[in-house]
N, C-alpha and C positions, 0 to 999 in steps of 0.2 A: 803523556800516557804512552808514548812510543808508536812505532809503526804497528799497524794491525792489518790482518788479512781480511779482504772482502771476498764474500762469496756470492754466487749468482743463483743459488738454488732457493726455491721456496718449498719448504718441507712441511712435514705433517706433525700434528699432535694425534697421538693414538690412545688407546686404552682408557676407555670411559671409567673403568674400575679404579683408576688411579685418582679420580677427582674427588676432592673432599667437599662436602656440603657444610660450609663454615657459617653461613648467615642463618639467623632464626628464620624458620619458615612456617607458614600455615598450610594451605592446601594447593599452592601453585605447583604445576607439574614441571619439575626441573629436569632438563636433559643433561646439562653439565654446568658446572660452576668452577671456574678456574681463578685462584688467587695466588698461585705460586709463581711470582715474577722475580726477576733479579733485584736484589737489594744490596748496594745501591744500583739503580738501573743502568748506569755507565760502566758496570764491572764486566760486561761481556764484550766479545769481539764485534767489530763493525759487520753488518750484513746488509746485502740487498734484500735478502728474504730471511726467515727465521727457521730454525729447526729445533726439534726437541720432543720429548714425550712426557706428558704431564704426569706427575707423581712417580715417575721412574727415572728419568735422566735429569740433566741440569735444568734449572728454572728457566722460565721464559724471559726474554728481554721485556722491559716495561715501558719502552718509548717508541715513537715513530719520529723520525727526523734523521739525525746523523747516523743512527743505528740501522735504519732500513726504511722501506716504504711498503713492504708487502708481507702479510702473514697468512698462511694457509692452515686452517684448523681442520683436522679430520676427527670424526667422532662416530660412534655406533649409535644408530637410532633404533630403539626398541620397536616392536610391532604392535604394541597395545595402544593403538590410537583410538580414543573413544569417539563415538558419533557426535558428541557435542563439541569436539575440537573445532576451533576456528582458524587458528594460524599459530606459528611459532613467533617468538619475539627474542631477538639477540640484543643484549645490552653490553656496552662497553663503558665502564666507569672511568671517564677521563678526569683525573684528579688535578692536573696541572696543564696549563698552556704556557709555553716558553716564548720562542722567538718566531719560528716559521708558522705561517698560516696557510692552510691548503684544504682542498676537498677531500673528504674520506668517504669512500664508497664500500658498502657491504655487498658481497656477492654470495649466492648460495646455490647448491646443486648436489646431485648424487655423485659426481666425480669432478676431478679437476678440469676435465675437458667439457663439462656441461655446467658452467657457472654463469648465472644471470644476475645482474645488479637489481637489488631489491631496495636499496636506500642509498642516498648520498647527502651529505650536508657539509657546509663550510665550517671548519673548526678554527675559531680564533679566541676561545675561552674554554675553560674547564666545563664539563657537563656530563650528563648521562646520555650517550648516544644510543638511540633505540631504533632498531630496524625490524620491521615486521615482515615476516617470511610466510608466503602462501603454503598451505599444507602440501600442494602438489609439487612444490620445489624440492622436497626432500622425500626419500624413499625409506620406509620402515624396514627393519630387519637386515640392514646393511650398513656400511660406512657411508658417510655423507661429508660434505665439505662446506665451510664457511671461509671466504677470503676477505680480509680487511685490506683495502687498497688506498694508499695515498696517492694524490695526483699532483705532480710537479714538486715533489719533495727532494730536497738536496740532501744526499746521503754520502756519508764517508768522512774520512779524516779532515778535521778543520771546519766541518759544516756545523751549523747551529741546530740545536734540538728543537722539536715541534711540540709534541704533546706526550703526556705520560698517563699511564692507567694503573688501576690496581685490581680490576676484576672484569672478567667476561662471564656472562650468563646466558644460557639458552633455555627458555621455558616455552611451554606449549599452553596456550590459552584455552581453558575448557569451561566456559560458563554454562549455565543451564539453558540459555537461549542465545539467539543470534543477537547482533548489535541493535538492530531496529526493534526487535521485540522487547529487549531489555530496556531500551531508551523509553519506549511508550509505557512499559510497565512501571518504570520509576517515575515517569511524569504523572501517570494516574495515581500512584501512591502518594507523591508529594502534594498533588491537588487535593486528595482526601485529607492530608494533614491540615491544609489551608482551611478546608470546610469545617473540620473538627475543632480547630483553634478559634474559630469565630463563634461568639456566644450570641444568644438571643438579644442581648443588649446592644450588639453592633461592635462591642469591643473585642479585642483580638489578644488571646493568651500568648505569652513569649515562649511557651514550651508546653509539651504534653507528656504525661507519663506513659511510658511504653509497656509497663507491666500492668497487672490487673487492678492496681490501686486507682482510686479517683484522681482526676487531675488536681493539682494544687498550685500550679504556676499562676501568677498575677497576669492581668492584662497590661500591656505597655504600648505607648506610642511608637516605639521602635518596631514592635512586631506588626503594628497596623500599617506602618510605611512600607515594610516588606510585603505584607499581604496584599496591599494595594497594586503593587507591581506584579505580584504573583498572579492575581486575578486577571490583569491585563493579558499576561501570557496565557492563562488558561482559556480566556476568551479567543485569543488569536488561534490557538490550536484546537478550539472546539472541544475542550476538556470539561467545560462547564457551560450549561445553558443559561444560567442565571448570574453570570459573573458581573455584568453591568449593574444589576439590582444590588448585588452584594457590595459593590464599590460605593454606590449611592448610600447604602445603609451605614457602612463604616464611617464615611465622611460625615454623615448627619450625626452620628453618635459621638464623634470626637469634636464636632463643631457646635452642636447644640447640647448644652449641658443636661444630663439626665436628671429629672425631678428639680430642675433649677439650680443644681449645685456641682454636678459632676459630669465628665472628668474635670477636675479642677485645673485652673490656669492661673499663672500669677500675673503681676502688674504689667509685664512686657509680653505676655502671651505664651510663655513656655508652659508645656503641659506637666502635670504631676506624673512622676515616672511610673509608680507601682500602683495599679488600680484593681479593686475588687472586680472580677470580670463580669459580675452580674449587676451590680449597682453603680460601678464607676467610682465609689468611694475610695479613699486611701486604704491600700491593702495593709492589714495588720502585720507587724513584725518585719516589715520591709523598710529600707532607709527613707528618711523624710527629705525629699528633694524634688524640685522641678528640673526636668532633664533638658539640657541644651542639645545634645546630640540626638536624643529621642525625638525632639521636636523638629529637628532638621530631617530626620528620616521620615517621619510622618508627612511633613510638608513636601519633601522631595517626591515621595510616593504619590501624593495627591496631584501634584503638577504633572507628573508622568501619566496618571490616569486621565487627567484632563485632555492630554494629547491623544491618547489611545481612543478614548470614547469622545471623539472631537464634536459629535453632534448632540451630545447630552448637555443641555444648558445648565441643569442642576449640578452635575459634576463640576463644570467649569465655574460656576458662581461660588460653590463651596471652597473649591481649591483656591480660587483667587482670594476669598475672604480669609481663609486660613493663612495664606501667605502674607497678606497685608496687615494682619493683626498679630503676627508673630515677629517681634523685634529681634532679628538675629545679630544686628550690630550691637545690641545691649549685652550680648555674651562675650564681646571682645574687651579685654582688660584695658583700663583707661591709660595705662603706660604706653600702649601702642607698640609694645616690643614683640608682638607676635603671640602673646598668651591669649588662650580662649578658656572661658570657664567650664570646668568639668560639669557643674551643676549650678543652679541659681536658687536664690531664696525667694520669699514671697514678693519681694520688691524688685526682683531681677538682678540682685547683687550677687557677687562671688560667693559660692559655697563649696567647701572641700578643696578649694585651690583651683589651679589652672593647668592646662597642658600647652606644651610648646610643640612646634612642627618637628617631625611629620607624622601624623596618625589619622584615624578616621574623622577626626574633628575638622578636617579640611572642608567637608560638606557645609559646615556652618559658615565658613568664610565665603564659599562659592555663592550660598544663598544671600548672605549679607550684602555681597558686592552689587547685586541687582536691585536692592531696596532703596527707597528714598532715604535721605539723611545717612548716606553710606560712607561718610568720611572715615570712620574707624576701619571698615573693611578695605577701603583703598589704601590706607596707611600701612596695613599689615599684609595685603595680598601677595606681596613679594616674598614673604616668609613662607607662605603656604602653597601658592599656585605658580611659582616659578620653578620648574624642575631643575634648572641649573644652579639654584641657590639653596637647595635643600640638603640637610644633613644626610649622610649615608654611612653605611657600614658594609665592609666587603667580606664575603666568604669565598676563599680561594680566587680572589681578584674579581668577583662578581658583585657589583655595587647594588646594594638594596636600601630602601628608604627606612628611616628610623627617627625616633625622637630622643634617642640615647646613644651616643657614639660608642658606648660599651656594651650594647645589647642589641640583638636582632629583634625584628617585629614578628608577631603572628601573622599568618596569611590573611586574616579577615581584613586587616587595614587596606590592602590594595584591592581585595575582592569587593569591599563595600563601595569604594570609589568607582571601580569599574562598572558597577551596575547601577550607581546613582548619580554620577557627576559627569557632565559633558566636558568640564574643565579637565578632568583626568582622562576619561575614555576617548575624547576627541583630540588629545594631544599626543603625538607619537612619542615624545620623550617620556611622558608619564607612563604610557603604555609599555615602554621598554623596561621600566621598573616593574610593572606587572609580570612581564615574562621573566625578568631577572630573578623575582621572588620565587617563581616556580622552579627556575633552573637551580637556584641555590638550595632550596628546600629539598628538591629530588636528589641532588648531588650529595648533600650532607647525609641523607638517610641511607643512600647507597654506599658512599665512600667511607663515612665515619661509622655508621651503625651497621653496615653489612646487609641492608635490607634489599631484597630483589626488586620489589616494585613499590612497597608501601612508603608513602610519604604524605605530606599535608599537615603541617604543624600549625595549628590554629587554636582558637579558643573553644572550650566546650567541656562536656563531662568527661571525667576520668574515674578509675575504679574508686578513688578516695573522695571524689566531690567534683569540683570545677577548677579549671586551670587554663590560662593562656599560654599555650606551649610555643616554643620558638627554638631556633638553632642553638645548641649548647645549653638549653634550659628547658626540659620538657619531661613528660612522664611516660615516654615510649608508647604514646597513643597517637594514631594517624587517621586522618579524616578523608574518606572517599568524596565527602561532600565538597571539600576544598579542591581535591583533584578535579572533580567535575567542573567547578567553577573556573578553573584554569583551561578548560576545554579538553582535558586529557581523557577522552572517552574510551580509548583503548585500554588504559590502565584501570579505568572504572570496571571494565569487564573482569579484570584479574582480581579486583577487590570483591566482585560478585561470587567468585569461587570460594572465598572465605566465608561468605554468609548467603547461601542459597536462599532466595526469597521466601520459600515456603517452610524453611527449617526451623523457624521460631516466630511466634506472633509479634515479637518486638521489631521485626522487619516490615510490619504492615505499612509503614510510612516511607519505606525506602531503605537504601544502604545507609549504614551509620558507622560510627567510630569504632576502631579495632585496636587491640593492645598486642604488641609483640611479646610482651612478658607474660601475659595471661591470655592465651588464645581462646579460652572458653568465655571470657568476659563479654557481655553484651549490655550496653547501657540500659538502665531502667527508665531513663527519661532523656529527652533531647530537646534542644532549642529549635524554635521555628526558624530562626535565621540559618541554622545548619542545613535544614531540609530545603529551604528556599535557595541557598547557594547551589545545592544539587539540582533543583529544578531550573534555575537560571542558566546554569552551564549546559544542561541538556537542550534548553530552549535555543541557546546561542549556537549549539552545534547543528540545529536544523535551520535557524535563520540568523546568520552571523550579524546582521544589522539590526535585529529586532530592538535592542535597547538604544543604539545610537540614533535610530529614526525617531525616537519618542522623548528623548531628554529635552527638558525645558531649556529656555534662553537660546534658541536656534532660529535662524530666519526660516520662515515657511510661507512662501509667496502665495500659494494656493489655499492655505488655511485648512488643510486636510489632516493636521496633526503629525505629518511626516516631514522632518527637517529637509530644506532643499538639498543639502549635501548629500543626503542619503536617499532621495526620492527619485524613483525611476521615471517620474513624470512631474517635474517640479512646478510646471506652470498650469497643471490641470489637476483638479481635485480627484484623488484616487487613494483613499485611505487604506484600502486592502492590498494595494500594490500588485494587483494581479498582472501576470505576464505570460499569456497562454503560450506563445511561441518561444519563450526562453531567450529572447534577443536582448534583454537587459532594459528594453523600453516598455514602460507600463502600457497595458491594453488601451487605457484612456487616451494615450498619446499615439498609439500605433494605428492611426486612422488612415483611410484611404483618401486619395485626392481625386474628385471632391469627397467631402465627408460623407455624403449619402451613398456612395458606391459600396455597399455592404459586402458584396461578393467579390470586390476587387477586379472586375473584368473590364473596367474603363467606362462603362455606361451606367446610367441610372434608369432601372426599369421596374416592373411589378415584382420581380424577384427581390430587389433591394427593399422595396416597400414591405415585403413579407417579413424581411429581417427587422425593419423598424417596428412593425406591429408586434413581433415577438418580444421586442424590448419593452414596448408599453404595457404588455400583459404580464411581464415578470413580476412575481410577488416579492415583497421585501426588497432588500438591496438588489438592484439590477447588476448583472454582470458588468464589470467596468469597461469592457469592450463597447457596451451600449452607449457609454458616456461620449462617444464620438458623435452621437446624434443629439446631445444636449446642447441646445442653442441658447438657452436662457441662464445657464449656470446654477440651476437649482437641484442638480444631481438626480433629476428624474427625466423620464421620457414620457411626454404627454402632449396634449393638443397644442400647448404653447409652442412646442418645437416643430409642429407640422408645416407651417408656411415656408420655412426655410427648405425643408425636404421637398415639398411640392414644387418649389422653384426649380430645383434640380431635376425632378421627375418630368416636369413639363418641357424642360429644354433639352432632353436627351430621350433615350428609348433604346430598345434592343439594337445593338450594332452601331448606335449613333453616340460617339464620345460626348461625355458631359463637359460642360465648362468647368474647369478646375475652381473657379471662384464663385460657382453658383451657390445660392443660398447665403451669400455674404451680406 
């Protein structure tokens, strides 16, 4: 390529008027969108910094690496900032990663002399880099600056390339409410969906009509499994006062046949898939099948609810009975080559064929592996539950899980396992595929489709019916529910700009799917699963370990329903995980020495006895800090615990240190 000149300047992009808005847009407030980069990117001179004017002079370089390590972007910011604005978001769509790996920082400010770092991440793969910029970092009605800065980048003749991009976008997030208000509003709406999908029979519809027409969706065990976990979440966040009773009701309905015959189960315990939501009978005009994956979701939800409502013996007994009477090993093909039945017939045999790894049917193998007579599951576990052995397909060198080397997967495959299976969610390699799916999905939508923030290719309703959307095979419909399930709550705020919650009655159950081809389209109905992925993601944004703590098949030494690995007090029963001082140690373990020293002043006196009395008089569940006084292990503070406390009281007093071992 010859000798090229190296320059030491970091210069500006000017003239907002020269920026073309190339991507399909809905209502996001776009400050600038730049797509005019060098093609091919190596056609420009080497630079330490870049110079140019968008839409006026030569195109921008499209790489960081041997071309340079610093870009300064100047732009004019209009002064029409609405009161609802929360922040700005700068996106750099990195379409390729080459050889160099380095940190990329984004700095922002009203001048080159007043730049503050707002984001940094290590770039070793293609992705959409997103930097959130506080409102007060940029000044309206003047020029402002964004700097993209690589750290430790080798620049110049003979050096290797690093990353390549094809789009820069700066938007302003303008939802109708702040993040916390929006989150709780959406949680309340999805909880309402849960309640409305549950019928008086105890059965749960798999979807609800969002228009004024009466609901027509059947009840399914799949929906019931999701509902059971959703009710646990609603209980945890105090969104429902009767969540525990509802869980009992659902479990009883699906385990005890209505009128002696429904919901129907086959010879190996698999449930009939499509049920009349009022009677439990086979729903008319729906496929005739017993569902293997639906049965797995129902039982998985039941075992999760057993851990959450750990003190409810009825829930525990029904969940255990459902698990032991459902033969998941019977769903495994006798060839033991990894195949799992799509559905089963009345005798438990194969119906409609089988699926091969990897997809949502992994949950069947996970459940089968823990059952008696599990030889089939042990024989095929490596096909499904070993992340190193699974088939993958790459989008721009990002590996994602699939069951077809020629096709990408819809998002719900990884979402479902993330919220239902400890074999997936508890394994860092599987979780890397969860994050990879999001990375590939977001990058495809931004790089190939030119979308600023909309992504989430998954299964659900589209303007013409229903479809499982995926990379390179989709209907231009994008799911905020899927985005929420990946934990991208900031992007959820941008989706909310497209569909303000009070703008249409069809948003009463929460944000729903959008079309970039038909911005006016609003689904007339939507699946329970979609809305609960929205709910689950928001729950996880508040309590990152909520699901991990309650998955079945984990060690739980104190039998409080919280797995030891994620228990902040693993040897002492504390199902609510209260941690008043935020030190990471549960209040039930954060006890004084001796245990009776309630005020922590080193002695045990009448002031401490007053604290003990408050714990004995507490109604309902006592604060878990009171469990420090629980000497009998019954999770209550009563007269049976008094002798040990009295032993400490009698051996101490005001100013007289207590024996650390008193009451032992």
